[in-house]
Each structure stands twice: as structure tokens, then as C-alpha cells.
Backbone as XML, in Angstrom:
<?xml version="1.0"?>
<chain id="A" units="angstrom">
  <residue number="1" name="MET">
    <atom name="N" x="0.773" y="-1.329" z="0.297"/>
    <atom name="CA" x="-0.060" y="-0.089" z="-0.236"/>
    <atom name="C" x="0.887" y="1.021" z="-0.029"/>
  </residue>
  <residue number="2" name="PRO">
    <atom name="N" x="0.635" y="2.186" z="-1.001"/>
    <atom name="CA" x="1.661" y="3.387" z="-1.007"/>
    <atom name="C" x="1.419" y="4.378" z="0.232"/>
  </residue>
  <residue number="3" name="ARG">
    <atom name="N" x="2.584" y="4.515" z="0.728"/>
    <atom name="CA" x="2.574" y="5.502" z="1.936"/>
    <atom name="C" x="3.195" y="7.025" z="1.463"/>
  </residue>
  <residue number="4" name="ASN">
    <atom name="N" x="2.801" y="7.378" z="0.627"/>
    <atom name="CA" x="3.509" y="9.089" z="-0.271"/>
    <atom name="C" x="2.239" y="9.631" z="-0.367"/>
  </residue>
  <residue number="5" name="TYR">
    <atom name="N" x="1.214" y="9.374" z="0.577"/>
    <atom name="CA" x="0.187" y="10.352" z="0.280"/>
    <atom name="C" x="0.181" y="11.848" z="0.319"/>
  </residue>
  <residue number="6" name="PRO">
    <atom name="N" x="-0.089" y="12.706" z="-0.307"/>
    <atom name="CA" x="0.454" y="14.310" z="-0.245"/>
    <atom name="C" x="-0.754" y="15.046" z="0.581"/>
  </residue>
  <residue number="7" name="VAL">
    <atom name="N" x="-0.035" y="15.625" z="1.536"/>
    <atom name="CA" x="-0.681" y="16.444" z="2.516"/>
    <atom name="C" x="-0.747" y="17.740" z="2.059"/>
  </residue>
  <residue number="8" name="ILE">
    <atom name="N" x="-1.740" y="18.321" z="2.379"/>
    <atom name="CA" x="-1.553" y="20.033" z="2.246"/>
    <atom name="C" x="-1.384" y="21.031" z="3.453"/>
  </residue>
  <residue number="9" name="ARG">
    <atom name="N" x="-0.333" y="21.731" z="3.395"/>
    <atom name="CA" x="0.060" y="22.945" z="4.589"/>
    <atom name="C" x="-0.347" y="24.203" z="4.253"/>
  </residue>
  <residue number="10" name="LEU">
    <atom name="N" x="-1.355" y="24.870" z="5.230"/>
    <atom name="CA" x="-1.594" y="25.821" z="4.748"/>
    <atom name="C" x="-1.333" y="26.955" z="6.083"/>
  </residue>
  <residue number="11" name="ILE">
    <atom name="N" x="-0.507" y="27.708" z="5.987"/>
    <atom name="CA" x="0.147" y="28.833" z="7.202"/>
    <atom name="C" x="-0.445" y="30.318" z="6.351"/>
  </residue>
  <residue number="12" name="SER">
    <atom name="N" x="-1.296" y="30.679" z="7.388"/>
    <atom name="CA" x="-2.000" y="31.959" z="7.435"/>
    <atom name="C" x="-0.755" y="32.933" z="8.006"/>
  </residue>
  <residue number="13" name="GLU">
    <atom name="N" x="-1.345" y="34.312" z="7.550"/>
    <atom name="CA" x="-0.792" y="35.566" z="7.738"/>
    <atom name="C" x="-0.170" y="35.585" z="9.133"/>
  </residue>
  <residue number="14" name="ASP">
    <atom name="N" x="-0.765" y="34.962" z="9.950"/>
    <atom name="CA" x="-0.387" y="35.312" z="11.579"/>
    <atom name="C" x="0.465" y="34.010" z="12.110"/>
  </residue>
  <residue number="15" name="GLY">
    <atom name="N" x="0.591" y="33.205" z="11.053"/>
    <atom name="CA" x="1.484" y="31.828" z="11.701"/>
    <atom name="C" x="1.058" y="30.625" z="11.629"/>
  </residue>
  <residue number="16" name="ARG">
    <atom name="N" x="-0.452" y="30.371" z="11.957"/>
    <atom name="CA" x="-0.798" y="29.332" z="12.246"/>
    <atom name="C" x="-0.756" y="28.483" z="11.027"/>
  </residue>
  <residue number="17" name="VAL">
    <atom name="N" x="-0.627" y="27.190" z="11.330"/>
    <atom name="CA" x="-0.941" y="25.967" z="10.467"/>
    <atom name="C" x="-1.800" y="25.208" z="10.225"/>
  </residue>
  <residue number="18" name="HIS">
    <atom name="N" x="-2.483" y="24.976" z="9.405"/>
    <atom name="CA" x="-3.502" y="23.982" z="9.260"/>
    <atom name="C" x="-2.993" y="23.039" z="7.907"/>
  </residue>
  <residue number="19" name="TYR">
    <atom name="N" x="-3.660" y="21.492" z="8.220"/>
    <atom name="CA" x="-3.219" y="20.344" z="7.473"/>
    <atom name="C" x="-4.691" y="20.054" z="6.779"/>
  </residue>
  <residue number="20" name="SER">
    <atom name="N" x="-4.776" y="19.608" z="5.541"/>
    <atom name="CA" x="-5.337" y="18.947" z="4.812"/>
    <atom name="C" x="-5.305" y="17.829" z="4.038"/>
  </residue>
  <residue number="21" name="ARG">
    <atom name="N" x="-5.843" y="16.684" z="4.157"/>
    <atom name="CA" x="-5.861" y="15.249" z="3.643"/>
    <atom name="C" x="-6.299" y="15.715" z="1.866"/>
  </residue>
  <residue number="22" name="THR">
    <atom name="N" x="-5.338" y="14.793" z="1.260"/>
    <atom name="CA" x="-5.710" y="14.909" z="-0.500"/>
    <atom name="C" x="-6.382" y="13.875" z="-1.172"/>
  </residue>
  <residue number="23" name="PHE">
    <atom name="N" x="-6.692" y="13.733" z="-2.254"/>
    <atom name="CA" x="-7.648" y="12.609" z="-2.894"/>
    <atom name="C" x="-7.600" y="12.747" z="-4.029"/>
  </residue>
  <residue number="24" name="ASP">
    <atom name="N" x="-7.898" y="11.916" z="-4.934"/>
    <atom name="CA" x="-8.191" y="11.569" z="-6.408"/>
    <atom name="C" x="-7.039" y="12.243" z="-7.151"/>
  </residue>
  <residue number="25" name="HIS">
    <atom name="N" x="-5.438" y="11.649" z="-6.733"/>
    <atom name="CA" x="-4.589" y="11.785" z="-7.466"/>
    <atom name="C" x="-4.474" y="11.305" z="-8.941"/>
  </residue>
  <residue number="26" name="SER">
    <atom name="N" x="-3.544" y="12.173" z="-9.958"/>
    <atom name="CA" x="-3.241" y="11.576" z="-11.037"/>
    <atom name="C" x="-2.522" y="10.326" z="-11.241"/>
  </residue>
  <residue number="27" name="THR">
    <atom name="N" x="-1.620" y="10.148" z="-10.168"/>
    <atom name="CA" x="-0.637" y="9.205" z="-10.008"/>
    <atom name="C" x="0.012" y="9.220" z="-8.515"/>
  </residue>
  <residue number="28" name="MET">
    <atom name="N" x="0.154" y="8.079" z="-7.961"/>
    <atom name="CA" x="0.819" y="7.944" z="-7.043"/>
    <atom name="C" x="2.573" y="7.977" z="-6.992"/>
  </residue>
  <residue number="29" name="ALA">
    <atom name="N" x="3.215" y="7.940" z="-8.458"/>
    <atom name="CA" x="4.544" y="7.738" z="-8.722"/>
    <atom name="C" x="5.104" y="8.693" z="-7.579"/>
  </residue>
  <residue number="30" name="VAL">
    <atom name="N" x="6.447" y="8.671" z="-7.482"/>
    <atom name="CA" x="7.048" y="9.825" z="-6.733"/>
    <atom name="C" x="8.079" y="10.598" z="-7.915"/>
  </residue>
  <residue number="31" name="ALA">
    <atom name="N" x="8.787" y="9.547" z="-8.772"/>
    <atom name="CA" x="9.537" y="10.545" z="-9.878"/>
    <atom name="C" x="8.815" y="10.714" z="-10.768"/>
  </residue>
  <residue number="32" name="THR">
    <atom name="N" x="8.377" y="11.786" z="-11.046"/>
    <atom name="CA" x="7.622" y="12.340" z="-12.256"/>
    <atom name="C" x="8.226" y="13.238" z="-13.279"/>
  </residue>
  <residue number="33" name="ARG">
    <atom name="N" x="9.661" y="13.289" z="-13.102"/>
    <atom name="CA" x="10.578" y="14.000" z="-14.219"/>
    <atom name="C" x="10.099" y="15.871" z="-14.094"/>
  </residue>
  <residue number="34" name="GLY">
    <atom name="N" x="9.557" y="16.239" z="-13.369"/>
    <atom name="CA" x="8.983" y="17.636" z="-13.045"/>
    <atom name="C" x="7.785" y="17.664" z="-13.467"/>
  </residue>
  <residue number="35" name="ARG">
    <atom name="N" x="7.105" y="16.425" z="-13.958"/>
    <atom name="CA" x="5.899" y="16.920" z="-14.534"/>
    <atom name="C" x="4.894" y="17.118" z="-13.686"/>
  </residue>
  <residue number="36" name="ARG">
    <atom name="N" x="3.670" y="17.961" z="-14.038"/>
    <atom name="CA" x="2.516" y="18.270" z="-12.905"/>
    <atom name="C" x="1.774" y="17.264" z="-12.515"/>
  </residue>
  <residue number="37" name="VAL">
    <atom name="N" x="1.457" y="17.311" z="-11.122"/>
    <atom name="CA" x="0.635" y="16.066" z="-10.742"/>
    <atom name="C" x="-0.425" y="16.561" z="-9.809"/>
  </residue>
  <residue number="38" name="PRO">
    <atom name="N" x="-1.745" y="16.725" z="-10.542"/>
    <atom name="CA" x="-2.903" y="17.187" z="-9.992"/>
    <atom name="C" x="-3.512" y="16.274" z="-8.792"/>
  </residue>
  <residue number="39" name="THR">
    <atom name="N" x="-4.024" y="16.908" z="-7.808"/>
    <atom name="CA" x="-4.726" y="16.248" z="-6.561"/>
    <atom name="C" x="-5.543" y="17.183" z="-6.342"/>
  </residue>
  <residue number="40" name="ARG">
    <atom name="N" x="-6.476" y="16.559" z="-5.440"/>
    <atom name="CA" x="-7.801" y="17.779" z="-5.036"/>
    <atom name="C" x="-7.370" y="17.325" z="-3.371"/>
  </residue>
  <residue number="41" name="PHE">
    <atom name="N" x="-8.064" y="18.688" z="-2.781"/>
    <atom name="CA" x="-8.178" y="18.644" z="-1.195"/>
    <atom name="C" x="-9.382" y="19.510" z="-0.931"/>
  </residue>
  <residue number="42" name="THR">
    <atom name="N" x="-9.598" y="19.561" z="0.221"/>
    <atom name="CA" x="-11.005" y="20.224" z="0.912"/>
    <atom name="C" x="-10.241" y="20.985" z="1.787"/>
  </residue>
  <residue number="43" name="VAL">
    <atom name="N" x="-10.540" y="22.146" z="1.787"/>
    <atom name="CA" x="-10.382" y="23.385" z="2.753"/>
    <atom name="C" x="-11.058" y="22.862" z="4.153"/>
  </residue>
  <residue number="44" name="PRO">
    <atom name="N" x="-10.186" y="22.828" z="5.194"/>
    <atom name="CA" x="-10.581" y="22.428" z="6.618"/>
    <atom name="C" x="-11.747" y="23.336" z="6.867"/>
  </residue>
  <residue number="45" name="ALA">
    <atom name="N" x="-12.527" y="22.614" z="7.526"/>
    <atom name="CA" x="-13.763" y="23.344" z="7.950"/>
    <atom name="C" x="-13.473" y="24.389" z="9.114"/>
  </residue>
  <residue number="46" name="GLY">
    <atom name="N" x="-14.309" y="25.701" z="9.021"/>
    <atom name="CA" x="-14.029" y="26.510" z="9.964"/>
    <atom name="C" x="-12.653" y="27.551" z="9.344"/>
  </residue>
  <residue number="47" name="LEU">
    <atom name="N" x="-11.725" y="27.302" z="8.404"/>
    <atom name="CA" x="-10.508" y="27.915" z="7.962"/>
    <atom name="C" x="-11.056" y="29.603" z="7.975"/>
  </residue>
  <residue number="48" name="ALA">
    <atom name="N" x="-10.225" y="30.233" z="8.656"/>
    <atom name="CA" x="-10.772" y="31.980" z="8.391"/>
    <atom name="C" x="-10.710" y="32.202" z="7.087"/>
  </residue>
  <residue number="49" name="HIS">
    <atom name="N" x="-11.264" y="33.325" z="6.576"/>
    <atom name="CA" x="-10.993" y="33.671" z="5.460"/>
    <atom name="C" x="-9.911" y="34.635" z="5.450"/>
  </residue>
  <residue number="50" name="GLY">
    <atom name="N" x="-8.993" y="34.597" z="4.171"/>
    <atom name="CA" x="-7.700" y="35.093" z="4.144"/>
    <atom name="C" x="-6.589" y="34.915" z="3.434"/>
  </residue>
  <residue number="51" name="ARG">
    <atom name="N" x="-5.464" y="35.208" z="3.469"/>
    <atom name="CA" x="-4.157" y="34.755" z="2.500"/>
    <atom name="C" x="-3.602" y="33.779" z="3.434"/>
  </residue>
  <residue number="52" name="TYR">
    <atom name="N" x="-3.160" y="32.536" z="2.558"/>
    <atom name="CA" x="-2.556" y="31.283" z="3.194"/>
    <atom name="C" x="-1.197" y="31.285" z="2.248"/>
  </residue>
  <residue number="53" name="ASP">
    <atom name="N" x="-0.106" y="30.684" z="2.658"/>
    <atom name="CA" x="0.893" y="29.927" z="1.825"/>
    <atom name="C" x="0.669" y="28.664" z="1.894"/>
  </residue>
  <residue number="54" name="LEU">
    <atom name="N" x="0.588" y="27.841" z="0.644"/>
    <atom name="CA" x="0.330" y="26.573" z="0.680"/>
    <atom name="C" x="1.401" y="25.562" z="0.070"/>
  </residue>
  <residue number="55" name="ARG">
    <atom name="N" x="1.716" y="24.878" z="0.618"/>
    <atom name="CA" x="2.670" y="23.425" z="-0.070"/>
    <atom name="C" x="2.044" y="22.352" z="0.124"/>
  </residue>
  <residue number="56" name="VAL">
    <atom name="N" x="2.636" y="21.462" z="-0.751"/>
    <atom name="CA" x="1.933" y="20.183" z="-0.771"/>
    <atom name="C" x="3.191" y="19.588" z="-0.072"/>
  </residue>
  <residue number="57" name="LEU">
    <atom name="N" x="2.928" y="18.307" z="0.786"/>
    <atom name="CA" x="4.090" y="17.608" z="1.248"/>
    <atom name="C" x="4.000" y="16.272" z="0.836"/>
  </residue>
  <residue number="58" name="ALA">
    <atom name="N" x="5.129" y="15.587" z="0.516"/>
    <atom name="CA" x="5.094" y="13.520" z="0.275"/>
    <atom name="C" x="6.179" y="13.358" z="0.676"/>
  </residue>
  <residue number="59" name="ASN">
    <atom name="N" x="6.159" y="12.211" z="1.513"/>
    <atom name="CA" x="7.382" y="12.098" z="2.219"/>
    <atom name="C" x="8.249" y="12.738" z="2.945"/>
  </residue>
  <residue number="60" name="GLY">
    <atom name="N" x="7.765" y="13.657" z="3.511"/>
    <atom name="CA" x="8.630" y="14.796" z="3.971"/>
    <atom name="C" x="9.038" y="15.677" z="2.959"/>
  </residue>
  <residue number="61" name="ILE">
    <atom name="N" x="8.976" y="15.963" z="2.007"/>
    <atom name="CA" x="9.584" y="16.929" z="0.862"/>
    <atom name="C" x="8.291" y="17.946" z="0.431"/>
  </residue>
  <residue number="62" name="ALA">
    <atom name="N" x="8.705" y="19.264" z="1.050"/>
    <atom name="CA" x="7.551" y="20.249" z="0.265"/>
    <atom name="C" x="7.979" y="20.765" z="-1.029"/>
  </residue>
  <residue number="63" name="SER">
    <atom name="N" x="6.510" y="21.121" z="-1.775"/>
    <atom name="CA" x="6.845" y="21.629" z="-2.896"/>
    <atom name="C" x="6.900" y="23.102" z="-2.654"/>
  </residue>
  <residue number="64" name="ARG">
    <atom name="N" x="7.125" y="23.733" z="-3.881"/>
    <atom name="CA" x="7.284" y="24.976" z="-3.825"/>
    <atom name="C" x="5.827" y="25.874" z="-3.038"/>
  </residue>
  <residue number="65" name="GLU">
    <atom name="N" x="6.084" y="26.891" z="-2.680"/>
    <atom name="CA" x="5.097" y="27.520" z="-1.980"/>
    <atom name="C" x="4.040" y="28.754" z="-2.790"/>
  </residue>
  <residue number="66" name="VAL">
    <atom name="N" x="2.956" y="28.254" z="-2.889"/>
    <atom name="CA" x="1.917" y="29.070" z="-3.872"/>
    <atom name="C" x="1.007" y="30.002" z="-2.624"/>
  </residue>
  <residue number="67" name="GLU">
    <atom name="N" x="0.905" y="31.302" z="-3.149"/>
    <atom name="CA" x="-0.041" y="31.853" z="-2.267"/>
    <atom name="C" x="-1.688" y="31.867" z="-2.634"/>
  </residue>
  <residue number="68" name="VAL">
    <atom name="N" x="-2.469" y="31.501" z="-1.672"/>
    <atom name="CA" x="-3.895" y="31.441" z="-2.130"/>
    <atom name="C" x="-4.575" y="31.965" z="-1.314"/>
  </residue>
  <residue number="69" name="ARG">
    <atom name="N" x="-6.039" y="32.356" z="-1.743"/>
    <atom name="CA" x="-6.691" y="33.176" z="-0.851"/>
    <atom name="C" x="-8.074" y="32.165" z="-0.487"/>
  </residue>
  <residue number="70" name="VAL">
    <atom name="N" x="-8.304" y="32.452" z="0.550"/>
    <atom name="CA" x="-9.904" y="31.620" z="1.179"/>
    <atom name="C" x="-10.769" y="32.811" z="1.344"/>
  </residue>
  <residue number="71" name="SER">
    <atom name="N" x="-11.948" y="32.066" z="0.532"/>
    <atom name="CA" x="-12.835" y="33.239" z="0.846"/>
    <atom name="C" x="-14.261" y="32.472" z="1.113"/>
  </residue>
</chain>
């Protein structure tokens, strides 16, 4: 059974950290040669509106940070 399920980490402007599980991955491959690999996640219930820094983590390795807005 794969153990490299990506996890979403959202960090708010005031430094609070929130996590979300992912689902519906296009692949579970680890070495994708720089190819984009889409996945879905659900915004955690009760997450305050605002700006967040989002990273995807798999096997302890974080993606590049992306700024997102929750509204």
C-alpha cells in the first residue's frame, strides 16, 4: 500500500498552520520528472478567510510555496 500520500499545509498570515488530506491523485508515482501531478483537497472546516501560503508535502518533501486566498 502506498505511503506517499500528499498532505496540504496551509500557513496563515499570523503563522497558524493547518493541514488537509488529499484525494483523487492523477498518479502515486514519486519520480515524475518535473511533470505536474494534480490532486484535490478540501479546505479545512472553519478555516478563516484570508491569505495562506500553501505547500504540498509528500514523504517529508515540500513543494514550492503558492499563495492562495480563502473566501
